[in-house]
N, C-alpha and C positions, 0 to 999 in steps of 0.2 A: 365436266367431261374433258375439257382441254387440259386441265391440270393433271388428271389421271393419265392422259396420253403423254404428257411431258415427263411424268414420273416413270412411266413404263419405258419411254425412250431413254431416260437416264439409266435405268437398270440395264437396258440392252447395251448402251454405250459402255458401261462399266464391265458388263460381261464380255463384250467384244475386246476390251483391253486385256482382260484376263486370258481369253482365248488366244488373242494375238501373242501374248507372252509365251504360251505353250506351243503355238504353231511355229513360231520363229525359233524353235529350240536349236536349230543348226546355225543360227546367226550369232554374231557377237552379243555378249550380255548387254551392252549398251543399247542396241536396237530393241532388245526384248523389254528392257526397262522403259525405254521411250514409248513403246507401244502401250505398256501398262499405264504409265503416267498420262499419256494422251487420252486414253479411255476414261481414266478417273477424272481428269480435268474437264473433259467435255461433259461427263455425267454431273459433276458438281455445278458447272455453268448452267446446265439444263435445269437442275433442281432449284437453283437460285431464282429461276424465272417463275416459280410457283409460290403461292402463299405459304405453303408448308416449309419451303426452303427459306423464305424470308423470316418466318417466325423462328426457325431453328437458328438462323444467324443472329437474330436479336437475342435469343436465349444465350448463345455463346458470348456475345458482347456483354450481357448483363452478368453472366457468370464470372467473366474476367474482372468486372468492376467489384463484385463481391469478394473475389479472391484477393484483390488488392487491400481489402479491409481486414483480412485475417491477421491476427497477431500471432506470428510464428514463435515457437519456443526457442530459447537461446540454446547454444551448444551445451552449456552446463546443465540446463534443465533436461535436455534430451538424454544426456549421459546418465543423469541421476534416475530418470524414469526408466531407462533401459536396465540399469543395474537393479532397481527394485523389482522389475518384471522377472529378470533372471533369477534373483534370489527366491522370489515366490514360486517360480516354476520348480526350482530345485527342492524347496521345502514341501511342495505338494507331491512331487515325485517320491521323495523319501517317505512321506506319510502313506502314500498309496502302496509303496513297497512293503512297509511294515504291516499295513492292513492285509495285503496279499499273503505275506508270510503267516500272519495269524489265521487267516481263512484256510490256508493250505494245512497248517498244523491242526486246526479244529476239524476239518474234513477227514484228515488222516486218522485222527483219534476216533471220530464217530464211525468210520468204516473199518477200524481195527487194523489199519495198515502201518501203524507206527512202530 
């Protein structure tokens, strides 16, 4: 029950930051952004006090570890793959254009509009 109250408080803090951003519409942009960031920061700090927040933080940390294990393609591989995709898109587009022309011609012959 306490965790639900904390999560509700976090949502209200975030909402108050957003509302503060719009309420301060006549103030300089800096104060508006400070209000928004303060609400978001307080909301995150509140969420981090719950098991849900801690498990979400653990997920983010584990995701970063897994991301470091990814073998990213080289620039050459990326360019080659991109070129293959572009060529295939053009080939499929030409094929569909030819099929479309054939269907238009066939329908016009069947309907007697040729």
